[in-house]
Residue frames as a rotation matrix with the C-alpha (Angstrom) as fourth column:
MET 1
-0.231 0.485 -0.844 -17.69
0.777 0.614 0.140 -16.70
0.586 -0.623 -0.519 -12.54
GLN 2
0.405 0.458 0.791 -19.75
-0.130 -0.828 0.545 -14.35
0.905 -0.324 -0.276 -10.34
THR 3
-0.554 -0.654 0.515 -18.28
-0.561 -0.163 -0.811 -13.51
0.615 -0.738 -0.277 -6.93
THR 4
0.053 0.679 0.732 -21.33
-0.986 0.152 -0.069 -15.03
-0.158 -0.718 0.677 -5.25
GLU 5
0.865 0.272 -0.422 -20.59
-0.393 0.890 -0.231 -18.37
0.313 0.366 0.877 -6.96
VAL 6
-0.080 -0.968 -0.236 -17.04
-0.287 0.250 -0.925 -18.61
0.955 -0.006 -0.298 -5.62
THR 7
0.710 0.315 -0.630 -16.73
0.430 0.515 0.742 -20.69
0.558 -0.797 0.231 -2.45
ALA 8
0.879 -0.412 0.240 -14.80
-0.450 -0.553 0.701 -19.60
-0.156 -0.724 -0.671 0.61
ALA 9
0.452 -0.733 0.508 -12.24
0.336 0.668 0.664 -22.31
-0.826 -0.130 0.548 -0.12
GLN 10
0.375 -0.284 0.883 -11.74
0.919 -0.016 -0.395 -21.01
0.126 0.959 0.255 -3.67
MET 11
0.866 -0.051 0.497 -11.34
-0.044 -0.999 -0.025 -17.43
0.498 0.000 -0.867 -2.45
LEU 12
0.737 -0.615 0.280 -8.74
-0.401 -0.065 0.914 -18.44
-0.544 -0.786 -0.295 0.13
ALA 13
0.389 -0.603 0.696 -6.91
0.683 0.696 0.220 -20.60
-0.618 0.390 0.683 -2.42
GLU 14
0.562 -0.152 0.813 -6.66
0.658 -0.513 -0.551 -17.67
0.501 0.845 -0.189 -4.83
MET 15
0.881 -0.241 0.406 -5.41
-0.406 -0.826 0.390 -15.42
0.241 -0.509 -0.826 -2.03
THR 16
0.629 -0.670 0.394 -2.85
0.013 0.515 0.857 -18.03
-0.777 -0.534 0.333 -1.06
GLU 17
0.391 -0.461 0.796 -1.57
0.908 0.334 -0.252 -18.25
-0.150 0.822 0.550 -4.64
SER 18
0.695 -0.103 0.711 -1.28
0.203 -0.921 -0.332 -14.46
0.689 0.375 -0.620 -4.81
TYR 19
0.871 -0.344 0.352 0.46
-0.475 -0.401 0.783 -14.25
-0.128 -0.849 -0.513 -1.43
GLN 20
0.664 -0.634 0.396 2.97
0.544 0.774 0.326 -16.89
-0.513 -0.001 0.858 -2.51
ARG 21
0.358 -0.502 0.787 4.38
0.812 -0.250 -0.528 -14.36
0.462 0.828 0.318 -5.00
LYS 22
0.191 -0.239 0.952 4.90
-0.113 -0.969 -0.221 -11.62
0.975 -0.065 -0.212 -2.43
VAL 23
0.895 0.120 -0.430 5.48
0.380 0.300 0.875 -13.25
0.234 -0.946 0.223 0.96
PRO 24
0.697 -0.671 0.251 8.27
-0.707 -0.703 0.084 -11.40
0.120 -0.236 -0.964 2.84
ALA 25
0.130 -0.758 -0.639 11.63
-0.240 0.602 -0.762 -13.12
0.962 0.252 -0.103 2.76
GLY 26
-0.805 -0.563 -0.187 12.20
-0.026 0.349 -0.937 -15.25
0.593 -0.749 -0.296 5.83
ALA 27
-0.204 0.803 0.560 8.59
-0.926 -0.343 0.155 -15.00
0.317 -0.487 0.814 7.02
ALA 28
-0.765 0.032 -0.643 7.43
0.156 0.978 -0.138 -17.82
0.624 -0.206 -0.754 9.30
LEU 29
-0.699 0.628 0.342 3.88
-0.676 -0.425 -0.601 -17.73
-0.232 -0.652 0.722 10.62
ILE 30
-0.822 0.559 -0.108 0.96
0.489 0.791 0.368 -20.11
0.291 0.250 -0.923 11.05
VAL 31
-0.803 0.595 0.041 -2.44
-0.585 -0.771 -0.251 -18.44
-0.118 -0.226 0.967 10.82
GLN 32
-0.677 0.705 0.210 -5.80
0.651 0.707 -0.276 -20.05
-0.343 -0.050 -0.938 11.57
ILE 33
-0.875 0.479 -0.077 -8.77
-0.459 -0.766 0.450 -18.62
0.156 0.429 0.890 9.61
GLU 34
-0.696 0.718 0.035 -12.33
0.594 0.602 -0.534 -19.18
-0.404 -0.351 -0.845 10.85
ILE 35
-0.910 0.413 -0.018 -15.26
-0.312 -0.655 0.688 -18.11
0.272 0.632 0.726 8.69
ALA 36
-0.591 0.792 0.155 -18.83
0.072 0.243 -0.967 -17.95
-0.804 -0.560 -0.201 9.95
PRO 37
0.518 0.538 0.665 -21.29
-0.855 0.345 0.387 -19.56
-0.021 -0.769 0.639 9.71
GLY 38
0.397 -0.339 -0.853 -19.90
-0.160 0.890 -0.428 -22.84
0.904 0.306 0.299 10.85
PRO 39
0.461 -0.421 -0.781 -17.26
-0.630 -0.776 0.046 -21.86
-0.625 0.471 -0.623 11.50
GLN 40
0.949 -0.316 0.019 -15.43
0.207 0.576 -0.791 -23.04
0.239 0.754 0.612 8.39
LYS 41
0.694 -0.720 -0.001 -11.80
-0.256 -0.248 0.934 -23.55
-0.673 -0.648 -0.357 9.36
TRP 42
0.798 -0.597 0.088 -8.55
0.329 0.309 -0.892 -23.35
0.505 0.741 0.443 7.40
HIS 43
0.651 -0.659 -0.377 -4.95
0.147 -0.378 0.914 -22.65
-0.745 -0.650 -0.149 8.27
VAL 44
0.888 -0.454 0.070 -2.15
-0.074 -0.292 -0.954 -21.01
0.453 0.842 -0.293 6.33
VAL 45
0.641 -0.759 -0.114 1.43
0.482 0.283 0.829 -22.06
-0.597 -0.587 0.548 6.95
VAL 46
0.868 -0.496 0.031 4.07
-0.329 -0.621 -0.712 -19.54
0.373 0.607 -0.702 5.88
GLY 47
0.860 -0.503 0.086 7.32
0.309 0.647 0.697 -21.44
-0.405 -0.573 0.712 6.16
THR 48
0.013 -0.962 -0.273 10.99
-0.123 -0.272 0.954 -21.38
-0.992 0.021 -0.122 5.39
GLY 49
-0.757 -0.344 0.556 11.91
0.502 0.238 0.831 -20.86
-0.418 0.908 -0.008 1.78
ASP 50
-0.748 0.508 -0.427 9.00
-0.545 -0.838 -0.041 -18.40
-0.379 0.202 0.903 1.45
SER 51
-0.836 0.505 -0.214 6.52
0.255 0.704 0.662 -21.28
0.485 0.499 -0.718 0.97
VAL 52
-0.600 0.747 0.286 2.81
-0.771 -0.446 -0.455 -20.79
-0.212 -0.494 0.843 1.63
ALA 53
-0.865 0.340 -0.370 0.37
0.163 0.886 0.433 -23.68
0.475 0.314 -0.822 2.13
LEU 54
-0.378 0.843 0.383 -3.38
-0.918 -0.396 -0.035 -23.61
0.122 -0.364 0.923 2.72
ALA 55
-0.812 0.152 -0.564 -5.14
0.119 0.988 0.095 -26.57
0.572 0.010 -0.820 4.31
PRO 56
0.176 0.952 0.249 -8.55
-0.300 -0.189 0.935 -27.20
0.938 -0.239 0.253 5.90
GLY 57
0.578 0.217 -0.787 -9.07
0.557 0.600 0.575 -27.66
0.597 -0.770 0.226 9.61
ASP 58
0.971 -0.211 0.111 -7.28
-0.217 -0.586 0.781 -26.61
-0.100 -0.782 -0.615 12.78
HIS 59
0.270 -0.943 -0.192 -3.54
0.197 0.249 -0.948 -26.31
0.942 0.219 0.253 13.25
PRO 60
0.720 0.067 -0.691 -2.26
0.679 0.136 0.721 -26.77
0.142 -0.988 0.053 16.82
GLY 61
-0.220 -0.925 -0.310 0.71
0.931 -0.294 0.215 -24.49
-0.290 -0.241 0.926 16.14
ALA 62
0.204 0.351 0.914 -1.28
0.685 -0.718 0.123 -21.45
0.700 0.601 -0.387 14.95
ARG 63
-0.752 -0.535 -0.385 0.06
0.654 -0.535 -0.534 -18.26
0.080 -0.653 0.753 16.55
VAL 64
-0.763 0.550 -0.338 -3.07
-0.394 -0.812 -0.432 -16.31
-0.512 -0.196 0.836 15.69
THR 65
-0.482 0.709 0.515 -6.66
0.819 0.574 -0.023 -17.00
-0.312 0.410 -0.857 14.62
LEU 66
-0.946 0.246 -0.211 -8.45
-0.306 -0.891 0.335 -14.60
-0.106 0.381 0.918 12.28
THR 67
-0.490 0.852 0.187 -12.26
0.693 0.511 -0.509 -14.59
-0.529 -0.119 -0.840 12.40
LEU 68
-0.769 0.334 -0.545 -14.69
-0.524 -0.818 0.237 -13.11
-0.367 0.468 0.804 9.89
THR 69
0.198 0.888 0.415 -17.96
-0.130 0.444 -0.887 -13.89
-0.971 0.122 0.204 8.15
GLU 70
-0.256 -0.224 0.940 -18.24
0.822 0.462 0.334 -15.19
-0.509 0.858 0.066 4.61
GLU 71
0.763 0.576 0.295 -19.96
0.646 -0.663 -0.378 -11.93
-0.022 0.479 -0.877 3.67
ILE 72
0.724 -0.574 -0.382 -16.93
-0.345 -0.781 0.521 -9.90
-0.597 -0.246 -0.763 4.79
LEU 73
-0.211 -0.815 0.540 -14.61
0.211 0.501 0.839 -12.33
-0.954 0.292 0.066 2.98
ARG 74
0.158 0.346 0.925 -16.59
0.962 0.157 -0.223 -11.80
-0.222 0.925 -0.308 -0.23
GLN 75
0.978 0.178 -0.108 -16.36
0.162 -0.976 -0.147 -8.02
-0.131 0.126 -0.983 0.13
ILE 76
0.302 -0.944 -0.128 -12.60
-0.389 -0.245 0.888 -8.29
-0.870 -0.219 -0.441 0.59
TYR 77
-0.220 -0.353 0.909 -12.27
0.566 0.713 0.414 -10.74
-0.794 0.606 0.043 -2.33
ALA 78
0.444 0.517 0.732 -14.19
0.896 -0.235 -0.378 -8.36
-0.023 0.823 -0.567 -4.61
GLY 79
-0.592 -0.746 0.306 -12.10
0.731 -0.657 -0.186 -5.37
0.339 0.113 0.934 -3.56
GLN 80
0.312 0.799 0.513 -15.09
0.359 -0.600 0.715 -3.62
0.880 -0.039 -0.474 -1.99
MET 81
0.877 -0.131 0.463 -13.25
-0.470 -0.440 0.765 -3.46
0.104 -0.888 -0.447 1.35
THR 82
-0.040 -0.936 -0.351 -9.66
-0.469 0.328 -0.820 -4.17
0.882 0.131 -0.452 2.29
ALA 83
0.281 0.068 -0.957 -8.80
0.608 0.760 0.232 -6.58
0.743 -0.647 0.172 5.07
LEU 84
-0.775 -0.584 -0.241 -7.06
0.570 -0.480 -0.667 -3.76
0.273 -0.654 0.705 6.96
THR 85
-0.600 0.651 0.464 -10.30
-0.548 -0.758 0.355 -1.75
0.583 -0.041 0.812 6.77
ALA 86
0.390 0.774 -0.499 -12.24
-0.150 0.588 0.795 -4.73
0.909 -0.236 0.345 8.12
ALA 87
0.109 -0.449 -0.887 -9.65
0.832 0.529 -0.165 -5.14
0.544 -0.720 0.432 10.90
GLY 88
-0.556 -0.391 0.733 -9.58
0.075 -0.902 -0.424 -1.45
0.827 -0.181 0.532 11.87
ARG 89
0.409 0.643 -0.647 -10.57
0.778 0.126 0.616 -0.50
0.478 -0.755 -0.449 15.41
ARG 90
0.628 -0.129 0.768 -10.22
-0.305 -0.948 0.090 2.43
0.717 -0.290 -0.634 17.78
GLN 91
0.153 -0.547 0.823 -8.85
-0.956 0.130 0.264 0.33
-0.252 -0.827 -0.503 20.64
LEU 92
-0.670 -0.509 -0.541 -7.14
-0.646 0.758 0.088 -3.03
0.366 0.409 -0.836 20.28
SER 93
-0.899 0.348 0.266 -9.77
0.046 0.680 -0.732 -4.55
-0.436 -0.646 -0.627 22.57
ASP 94
-0.130 0.897 -0.423 -12.67
-0.745 -0.370 -0.556 -3.39
-0.655 0.243 0.716 20.33
PRO 95
0.052 0.199 0.979 -14.34
0.415 0.887 -0.202 -6.01
-0.908 0.417 -0.037 18.10
ALA 96
-0.353 -0.182 -0.918 -13.92
-0.713 -0.582 0.390 -5.70
-0.605 0.792 0.076 14.33
PRO 97
0.674 0.660 -0.331 -15.44
-0.707 0.449 -0.546 -7.43
-0.212 0.603 0.769 11.27
LEU 98
0.509 -0.625 -0.592 -12.06
0.063 0.712 -0.699 -9.12
0.859 0.319 0.402 10.77
ASP 99
0.730 -0.159 0.665 -10.95
-0.679 -0.283 0.678 -9.92
0.080 -0.946 -0.314 14.30
PHE 100
0.076 -0.718 -0.692 -8.06
-0.203 0.668 -0.716 -11.88
0.976 0.195 -0.095 15.73
ARG 101
0.849 0.025 0.527 -7.16
-0.526 0.126 0.841 -13.82
-0.045 -0.992 0.120 18.85
LEU 102
-0.101 -0.991 -0.086 -3.81
-0.974 0.116 -0.195 -15.21
0.203 0.064 -0.977 19.86
GLY 103
0.303 0.104 -0.947 -3.01
-0.167 0.984 0.055 -18.90
0.938 0.142 0.315 19.96
PRO 104
0.962 0.084 -0.258 -2.31
0.216 0.337 0.916 -20.72
0.164 -0.938 0.306 23.23
GLY 105
0.421 -0.838 -0.347 0.77
0.770 0.128 0.626 -19.42
-0.480 -0.531 0.699 25.01
GLN 106
-0.115 -0.455 0.883 1.22
0.867 -0.481 -0.134 -16.48
0.485 0.750 0.450 22.63
THR 107
0.056 0.054 -0.997 1.97
0.657 -0.754 -0.004 -12.93
-0.752 -0.655 -0.078 23.80
LEU 108
0.753 0.311 0.580 1.19
0.652 -0.464 -0.599 -9.95
0.083 0.829 -0.552 21.60
THR 109
-0.090 -0.862 -0.498 4.64
0.598 -0.447 0.665 -8.43
-0.796 -0.238 0.556 21.16
SER 110
0.258 0.118 -0.959 5.29
-0.485 -0.842 -0.234 -5.59
-0.835 0.526 -0.161 18.74
ASP 111
-0.738 -0.590 -0.328 7.02
-0.588 0.325 0.741 -8.03
-0.330 0.740 -0.586 16.39
LEU 112
-0.747 0.525 0.406 4.09
0.547 0.834 -0.073 -10.47
-0.377 0.168 -0.911 16.37
TYR 113
0.222 0.854 -0.471 1.60
0.297 -0.519 -0.802 -7.63
-0.929 0.038 -0.368 15.88
ALA 114
-0.120 -0.356 -0.927 3.63
-0.746 -0.584 0.321 -6.43
-0.656 0.729 -0.195 12.89
GLU 115
-0.967 -0.235 0.095 3.59
-0.135 0.792 0.595 -9.95
-0.215 0.563 -0.798 11.41
ILE 116
-0.351 0.916 0.192 -0.18
0.694 0.393 -0.603 -10.21
-0.628 -0.079 -0.774 11.88
MET 117
0.343 0.503 -0.793 -0.86
-0.080 -0.826 -0.559 -6.80
-0.936 0.255 -0.243 10.30
ASN 118
-0.477 -0.580 -0.661 1.46
-0.739 -0.144 0.659 -7.51
-0.477 0.802 -0.360 7.38
PHE 119
-0.917 0.197 0.347 -0.29
0.295 0.920 0.259 -10.84
-0.268 0.340 -0.902 6.77
ILE 120
0.001 0.991 -0.136 -3.75
0.598 -0.110 -0.794 -9.25
-0.802 -0.081 -0.592 6.95
GLN 121
0.167 0.026 -0.986 -2.75
-0.461 -0.881 -0.102 -6.47
-0.871 0.472 -0.136 4.55
ARG 122
-0.405 -0.553 -0.728 -1.07
-0.870 -0.011 0.492 -8.61
-0.280 0.833 -0.477 1.93
PHE 123
-0.894 0.093 0.439 -2.62
0.132 0.989 0.059 -12.09
-0.429 0.111 -0.896 2.09
PHE 124
-0.102 0.987 0.126 -6.19
0.580 0.162 -0.798 -10.91
-0.808 -0.008 -0.589 1.54
ASN 125
0.368 0.179 -0.913 -5.39
-0.518 -0.775 -0.361 -8.46
-0.772 0.606 -0.193 -1.28
ARG 126
0.232 -0.200 0.952 -5.32
0.474 0.878 0.069 -10.76
-0.849 0.435 0.298 -4.31
PHE 127
0.972 0.227 0.054 -4.97
0.159 -0.478 -0.864 -7.98
-0.170 0.848 -0.501 -6.91
GLN 128
0.022 -0.994 0.109 -1.74
0.739 0.089 0.667 -7.53
-0.673 0.066 0.737 -8.86
PRO 129
-0.739 -0.671 0.054 -0.57
0.123 -0.213 -0.969 -4.88
0.662 -0.710 0.240 -8.25
GLU 130
-0.496 0.560 -0.663 -2.37
0.864 0.241 -0.442 -4.61
-0.088 -0.792 -0.604 -4.93
ARG 131
-0.550 0.432 0.715 -5.32
0.178 -0.776 0.605 -2.24
0.816 0.460 0.349 -5.28
ILE 132
-0.624 0.422 -0.658 -7.15
0.690 -0.098 -0.717 -0.25
-0.367 -0.901 -0.230 -2.62
GLN 133
-0.252 0.624 0.740 -10.37
0.620 -0.483 0.618 1.55
0.743 0.615 -0.265 -3.50
LEU 134
-0.950 -0.086 -0.301 -11.14
0.283 -0.649 -0.706 4.82
-0.135 -0.756 0.641 -1.71
GLY 135
-0.571 0.784 0.243 -14.52
-0.354 -0.503 0.789 6.36
0.740 0.365 0.565 -1.00
MET 136
-0.300 0.548 0.781 -17.42
-0.952 -0.117 -0.284 6.12
-0.065 -0.828 0.556 1.41
ALA 137
0.649 0.646 -0.402 -18.59
-0.697 0.716 0.025 2.82
0.304 0.264 0.916 -0.11
HIS 138
0.356 -0.624 -0.696 -15.28
0.152 0.773 -0.616 1.16
0.922 0.114 0.370 0.86
ALA 139
-0.532 -0.604 0.593 -14.83
-0.368 -0.465 -0.805 2.74
0.762 -0.647 0.025 4.32
ARG 140
0.127 0.543 -0.830 -15.75
0.804 0.434 0.407 2.03
0.581 -0.719 -0.381 7.92
THR 141
0.642 0.148 0.752 -16.37
-0.218 -0.905 0.365 4.61
0.735 -0.398 -0.549 10.64
LEU 142
0.275 -0.656 -0.703 -13.27
0.907 0.420 -0.036 4.86
0.319 -0.628 0.710 12.83
HIS 143
-0.608 -0.541 -0.581 -12.33
0.745 -0.642 -0.182 7.70
-0.275 -0.543 0.793 15.21
GLY 144
-0.072 0.707 -0.704 -15.49
0.234 -0.674 -0.701 9.55
-0.970 -0.215 -0.117 14.17
ALA 145
-0.012 0.005 -1.000 -14.76
-0.852 -0.523 0.008 9.63
-0.523 0.852 0.010 10.42
HIS 146
0.930 0.342 0.132 -15.00
-0.198 0.772 -0.605 7.29
-0.309 0.536 0.786 7.43
ALA 147
0.158 -0.986 0.046 -11.68
-0.783 -0.097 0.614 5.48
-0.601 -0.133 -0.788 7.11
VAL 148
0.972 -0.105 -0.211 -9.81
-0.047 0.792 -0.608 3.26
0.231 0.601 0.765 4.68
PRO 149
0.464 -0.872 0.153 -6.49
-0.258 0.033 0.966 2.13
-0.847 -0.488 -0.210 6.21
LEU 150
0.726 -0.213 -0.654 -3.94
-0.684 -0.121 -0.719 2.12
0.074 0.970 -0.234 3.39
PHE 151
0.350 -0.713 -0.607 -0.58
-0.045 0.634 -0.772 0.54
0.936 0.298 0.190 4.20
TYR 152
0.916 -0.127 0.381 0.99
-0.382 0.017 0.924 -0.93
-0.124 -0.992 -0.033 7.32
HIS 153
0.351 -0.865 -0.357 4.70
0.281 0.462 -0.841 -1.50
0.893 0.195 0.406 7.94
PRO 154
0.420 -0.227 -0.878 6.55
0.906 0.048 0.421 -1.50
-0.053 -0.973 0.226 11.26
GLY 155
-0.416 -0.583 -0.698 7.21
0.606 -0.750 0.265 2.17
-0.678 -0.312 0.665 11.96
CYS 156
-0.936 0.123 -0.330 4.92
-0.313 -0.722 0.618 3.45
-0.162 0.681 0.714 9.21
ARG 157
-0.416 0.871 0.261 1.13
0.758 0.491 -0.430 3.60
-0.502 0.020 -0.864 8.79
SER 158
-0.962 0.168 -0.217 -1.28
-0.252 -0.852 0.458 5.50
-0.108 0.495 0.862 6.59
ALA 159
-0.409 0.894 0.183 -5.01
0.770 0.445 -0.456 5.90
-0.489 -0.046 -0.871 6.05
TRP 160
-0.790 0.354 0.501 -7.58
0.160 -0.670 0.725 7.79
0.592 0.653 0.473 3.96
TYR 161
-0.596 0.628 -0.500 -10.29
0.628 -0.023 -0.778 9.66
-0.500 -0.778 -0.381 5.89
TYR 162
-0.627 0.511 0.588 -13.49
0.278 -0.558 0.782 11.35
0.728 0.654 0.208 4.78
LEU 163
-0.742 0.394 -0.542 -15.48
0.488 -0.236 -0.840 13.63
-0.459 -0.888 -0.017 7.08
GLN 164
-0.143 0.778 0.611 -18.96
0.808 -0.265 0.526 14.69
0.572 0.569 -0.591 6.12
ALA 165
-0.411 0.049 0.910 -20.16
-0.234 -0.971 -0.053 18.14
0.881 -0.234 0.410 7.22
GLY 166
0.493 0.584 0.645 -20.71
-0.733 -0.121 0.670 18.06
0.470 -0.802 0.368 10.98
GLU 167
0.900 -0.210 -0.382 -18.34
0.319 0.915 0.248 15.14
0.297 -0.345 0.890 11.63
HIS 168
0.557 -0.773 0.306 -15.02
-0.828 -0.547 0.124 15.21
0.071 -0.322 -0.944 13.43
LEU 169
0.484 -0.545 -0.685 -11.91
0.109 0.814 -0.570 13.05
0.868 0.202 0.453 13.45
ASN 170
-0.455 -0.645 -0.613 -10.65
0.627 0.257 -0.736 12.19
0.632 -0.719 0.287 16.95
THR 171
0.780 0.624 0.052 -11.42
0.365 -0.520 0.772 13.99
0.509 -0.583 -0.633 20.21
THR 172
0.313 -0.656 0.687 -9.39
-0.665 -0.668 -0.335 16.24
0.678 -0.352 -0.645 22.50
GLY 173
0.197 -0.352 0.915 -7.02
-0.890 0.327 0.318 14.14
-0.411 -0.877 -0.249 24.59
GLU 174
0.856 0.075 0.511 -6.89
0.119 0.934 -0.336 11.31
-0.502 0.348 0.791 22.02
THR 175
0.477 -0.790 -0.386 -3.15
-0.855 -0.518 0.005 11.32
-0.204 0.328 -0.923 21.28
ASN 176
0.949 -0.286 -0.136 -0.46
0.221 0.905 -0.363 9.01
0.227 0.314 0.922 19.95
PRO 177
0.667 -0.723 -0.179 3.16
0.066 -0.181 0.981 8.63
-0.742 -0.667 -0.073 21.12
PHE 178
-0.241 -0.750 0.616 4.63
0.775 0.233 0.588 8.92
-0.584 0.619 0.525 17.61
PRO 179
-0.696 -0.045 -0.717 4.88
-0.262 -0.914 0.311 11.68
-0.669 0.404 0.624 14.95
GLN 180
-0.043 0.749 0.662 1.98
0.777 0.441 -0.449 12.05
-0.628 0.495 -0.601 12.51
GLY 181
-0.925 -0.186 -0.331 0.98
-0.048 -0.807 0.588 14.10
-0.377 0.560 0.738 9.51
LEU 182
0.125 0.978 0.168 -2.28
0.472 0.090 -0.877 15.28
-0.873 0.189 -0.451 7.96
ILE 183
-0.942 -0.333 0.030 -2.56
0.165 -0.387 0.907 16.04
-0.291 0.860 0.419 4.23
LEU 184
-0.091 0.958 -0.272 -5.75
-0.057 -0.278 -0.959 17.91
-0.994 -0.072 0.080 3.29
VAL 185
-0.732 -0.148 0.665 -6.93
0.573 0.394 0.719 16.67
-0.368 0.907 -0.204 -0.12
SER 186
-0.510 0.623 0.593 -10.24
0.333 -0.492 0.804 18.51
0.793 0.608 0.043 -0.39
GLY 187
0.491 0.840 -0.229 -12.57
0.620 -0.152 0.770 20.69
0.612 -0.520 -0.595 1.66
GLN 188
-0.522 -0.619 0.587 -11.96
-0.073 -0.653 -0.754 23.02
0.850 -0.437 0.296 4.57
GLY 189
0.623 0.685 -0.377 -12.72
0.352 0.185 0.917 23.14
0.698 -0.704 -0.126 8.28
ARG 190
0.510 -0.448 0.734 -10.94
-0.789 -0.584 0.192 23.44
0.342 -0.677 -0.651 11.61
ALA 191
0.404 -0.436 -0.804 -8.22
0.343 0.887 -0.308 21.48
0.848 -0.152 0.508 13.38
LYS 192
0.819 -0.285 0.499 -6.75
-0.574 -0.380 0.725 21.42
-0.017 -0.880 -0.475 16.86
ILE 193
0.539 -0.751 -0.381 -3.07
0.330 0.605 -0.725 20.48
0.775 0.264 0.574 16.70
GLY 194
-0.598 -0.675 -0.433 -1.40
0.649 -0.090 -0.756 20.57
0.471 -0.732 0.492 20.08
GLU 195
-0.418 0.405 -0.813 -2.59
0.641 -0.503 -0.580 23.77
-0.644 -0.764 -0.049 21.79
ASN 196
-0.823 0.011 -0.568 -3.46
-0.321 -0.833 0.449 25.52
-0.468 0.552 0.690 18.51
THR 197
-0.002 0.858 0.513 -6.90
0.631 0.399 -0.665 25.62
-0.775 0.322 -0.543 16.90
LEU 198
-0.596 -0.344 -0.726 -6.86
-0.327 -0.722 0.610 26.88
-0.733 0.601 0.318 13.31
GLU 199
0.618 0.741 -0.263 -8.67
-0.501 0.114 -0.858 26.84
-0.606 0.662 0.442 10.00
VAL 200
-0.513 -0.749 0.419 -7.44
-0.115 0.543 0.832 24.20
-0.851 0.378 -0.365 7.56
ARG 201
0.559 0.680 -0.475 -8.15
-0.568 -0.103 -0.817 23.65
-0.604 0.726 0.328 3.87
SER 202
0.830 -0.206 0.519 -7.19
0.459 0.781 -0.423 21.55
-0.318 0.589 0.743 0.86
GLY 203
0.635 -0.680 0.367 -3.65
0.180 -0.331 -0.926 21.99
0.751 0.654 -0.088 -0.39
GLU 204
0.226 -0.544 0.808 -2.20
-0.879 -0.471 -0.071 22.08
0.420 -0.694 -0.584 3.15
ALA 205
0.336 -0.192 -0.922 -0.29
0.311 0.947 -0.084 19.54
0.889 -0.258 0.378 5.23
TYR 206
0.493 -0.088 0.865 0.37
-0.741 -0.564 0.365 19.60
0.456 -0.821 -0.343 8.97
TYR 207
-0.396 -0.687 -0.609 2.92
-0.017 0.669 -0.743 17.93
0.918 -0.284 -0.277 11.22
ILE 208
0.707 0.630 0.323 1.65
-0.411 -0.007 0.912 16.53
0.576 -0.777 0.254 14.53
PRO 209
-0.359 -0.897 0.257 4.27
-0.759 0.120 -0.640 16.05
0.544 -0.425 -0.724 17.28
PRO 210
-0.501 0.143 -0.853 4.12
0.366 0.929 -0.059 12.96
0.784 -0.341 -0.518 19.50
ASP 211
-0.505 0.385 -0.773 1.51
0.859 0.138 -0.493 13.12
-0.083 -0.913 -0.400 22.28
ALA 212
-0.932 0.197 -0.303 -0.22
-0.203 -0.979 -0.013 16.15
-0.299 0.050 0.953 20.72
ASP 213
0.001 0.993 0.122 -3.95
0.105 0.121 -0.987 16.58
-0.994 0.013 -0.104 20.16
HIS 214
-0.954 -0.190 -0.230 -5.02
-0.199 -0.172 0.965 16.20
-0.223 0.967 0.127 16.52
VAL 215
-0.211 0.966 0.151 -8.72
0.539 0.244 -0.806 16.84
-0.815 -0.089 -0.572 16.05
VAL 216
-0.999 -0.030 0.022 -10.28
0.034 -0.501 0.865 17.82
-0.015 0.865 0.502 12.71
TRP 217
-0.242 0.965 -0.099 -13.80
0.266 -0.032 -0.963 19.26
-0.933 -0.260 -0.249 12.34
ALA 218
-0.836 0.164 0.524 -15.72
0.506 -0.143 0.851 19.40
0.215 0.976 0.036 9.07
ASP 219
-0.730 0.531 -0.431 -18.05
0.055 -0.583 -0.811 22.30
-0.681 -0.615 0.396 9.84
ASP 220
0.106 0.823 -0.559 -19.93
-0.521 -0.433 -0.736 23.29
-0.847 0.369 0.383 6.68
GLU 221
0.571 0.047 -0.819 -18.43
-0.791 0.297 -0.535 21.03
0.218 0.954 0.207 4.00
ALA 222
0.984 -0.174 0.044 -16.83
0.161 0.965 0.206 17.62
-0.078 -0.195 0.978 3.68
ILE 223
0.341 -0.939 -0.036 -13.10
-0.910 -0.339 0.237 17.08
-0.235 -0.048 -0.971 4.20
GLU 224
0.964 -0.203 -0.171 -10.94
0.128 0.921 -0.368 14.43
0.232 0.333 0.914 2.58
LEU 225
0.471 -0.841 0.264 -7.48
-0.882 -0.457 0.117 13.81
0.023 -0.288 -0.957 4.02
ILE 226
0.468 -0.479 -0.742 -4.57
0.102 0.864 -0.494 11.40
0.878 0.155 0.453 4.20
TRP 227
0.819 -0.205 0.536 -3.20
-0.571 -0.187 0.799 10.47
-0.064 -0.961 -0.270 7.63
LEU 228
0.333 -0.799 -0.501 0.40
-0.068 0.509 -0.858 9.36
0.940 0.320 0.115 8.09
ALA 229
0.854 -0.190 0.484 2.25
-0.500 -0.044 0.865 8.00
-0.143 -0.981 -0.132 11.14
TRP 230
0.514 -0.756 -0.405 5.86
0.008 0.477 -0.879 6.95
0.858 0.448 0.252 11.53
GLY 231
-0.189 -0.703 0.686 8.57
-0.808 -0.286 -0.515 6.17
0.558 -0.652 -0.514 14.04
PRO 232
-0.937 -0.210 -0.279 8.84
-0.019 0.827 -0.561 3.60
0.349 -0.521 -0.779 16.85
ASP 233
-0.733 0.680 -0.002 5.49
0.309 0.331 -0.892 2.13
-0.606 -0.654 -0.453 17.92
ALA 234
-0.464 0.599 -0.653 3.65
-0.791 -0.612 0.001 3.58
-0.399 0.517 0.757 14.92
């Protein structure tokens, strides 16, 4: 069956079946999913005993509502874009192709955010083993470069970035309160790490202390790199 012939309900059902085999032990979360146009509404109940159930309509106990278009859902279903890539944003308040809003009375704690990100990463990736495709065709522009977020876990994050000649990743003063690392896969350019500005090239990796600048410029050729972050609040 062609991807265009699969309904939104069938795509979500297949994702639910896949997620059933990998739901974290002890997970308990109710997620509302709204797909435009419509919106078409479903909810996923992740309950005790690692059970996962998909049903149409609203659920009054949903802790979070995910919103996206059917076009974005099809791209995710086909593996053309990951859900984390669709959900990526520079600031939490920025809109994203896969957006979320909290349910009534909910507060976005670090634990709830971790549950939401884990659900987004793993529920929507129906491939076994989970597959992420890299490259410009699968990326979105984030922080000035083309990004594919890779894996999320409390205290650990990673992403693939591609900078075309003339582009830059981050700006001076754009810092994070946790340790980070840059692994240069291909290309060469410049980077500002803390107070130091230096030439960087493939085959090198750099540690970025908490609260330090980390800007990368692709001057005359493209740069491909892997970004890592770890520690509390990462």
